[in-house]
C-alpha positions as CSV (number, residue, x, y, z in Angstrom):
1,M,23.9,28.2,20.6
2,P,26.8,26.7,18.6
3,T,27.9,28.6,15.4
4,R,28.8,26.9,12.1
5,N,30.1,28.3,8.9
6,I,28.5,26.7,5.8
7,N,28.9,27.0,2.1
8,L,25.7,27.2,0.0
9,T,25.3,27.0,-3.8
10,P,24.1,30.2,-5.4
11,E,20.7,28.6,-5.8
12,M,20.4,27.7,-2.1
13,D,21.6,31.2,-1.2
14,G,19.0,32.7,-3.4
15,F,16.3,30.5,-1.8
16,V,17.4,31.5,1.7
17,D,17.3,35.2,0.7
18,A,13.8,34.8,-0.9
19,K,12.5,33.3,2.3
20,I,13.9,36.2,4.3
21,R,12.5,38.8,1.9
22,S,9.1,37.1,2.0
23,G,9.0,37.8,5.7
24,Q,8.5,34.1,6.5
25,Y,11.8,34.1,8.3
26,A,13.8,36.8,10.1
27,N,17.3,35.6,9.1
28,A,19.3,32.8,7.4
29,S,19.7,30.9,10.6
30,E,15.9,30.5,11.0
31,V,15.6,29.3,7.4
32,L,18.3,26.7,7.9
33,R,16.9,25.5,11.2
34,A,13.5,25.1,9.6
35,G,15.2,23.1,6.8
36,L,17.0,20.9,9.3
37,R,13.8,20.3,11.3
38,A,12.1,19.2,8.0
39,L,15.0,16.9,7.2
40,E,14.9,15.4,10.6
41,E,11.1,14.8,10.4
42,D,11.5,13.2,6.9
43,E,14.2,10.9,8.3
44,R,11.9,9.9,11.2
45,E,9.1,9.2,8.8
46,D,11.3,7.2,6.5
47,Q,12.6,5.1,9.5
48,A,9.0,4.4,10.6
49,K,8.1,3.3,7.1
50,L,11.2,1.1,6.9
51,E,10.3,-0.5,10.3
52,A,6.8,-1.1,9.1
53,I,8.0,-2.8,5.9
54,R,10.5,-4.9,7.9
55,A,7.7,-6.0,10.2
56,A,5.4,-6.9,7.2
57,V,8.2,-8.9,5.6
58,Q,8.9,-10.7,8.8
59,A,5.2,-11.5,9.2
60,G,5.0,-12.7,5.6
61,E,8.0,-14.9,6.1
62,A,6.5,-16.3,9.3
63,S,3.2,-17.1,7.6
64,G,4.9,-19.7,5.4
65,V,4.6,-20.5,1.8
66,A,1.3,-19.9,0.1
67,E,-0.6,-23.0,-1.1
68,G,-1.3,-23.3,-4.7
69,D,0.1,-21.5,-7.7
70,V,-0.2,-17.9,-6.6
71,L,1.3,-16.5,-9.8
72,S,-1.2,-18.4,-12.0
73,E,-4.0,-17.2,-9.8
74,I,-2.9,-13.6,-10.2
75,R,-2.5,-13.9,-13.9
76,E,-6.0,-15.4,-14.1
77,R,-7.5,-12.5,-12.2
78,I,-5.8,-10.0,-14.5
79,R,-7.0,-11.9,-17.5
80,R,-10.6,-11.9,-16.2
81,R,-10.4,-8.2,-15.4
82,A,-9.0,-7.4,-18.9
83,L,-11.8,-9.4,-20.6
84,A,-14.4,-7.7,-18.4
85,T,-13.2,-4.3,-19.5
86,G,-12.9,-5.3,-23.2
87,R,-9.1,-5.1,-23.2
88,S,-7.0,-7.6,-25.2
89,V,-5.3,-10.3,-23.3
90,A,-1.7,-11.1,-24.2
């Protein structure tokens, strides 16, 4: 397994030590590998979300322009909801 030397902030070093003392990990390498796995998973999830957003945008663009005055319709819905709940309408 390749070896790397890294520099940690005092806070990160304390976190690593706490994880080892807790018995959750046997050594610093295990803590760092777990952190890297979590980072890798987060990035995969972010990429999947980004791809879903891009697909939704593409589908929206392909659907064309909505007919009617969409903003006015939204404002009217908000106004009706506000009136129904007794809130003031600006």
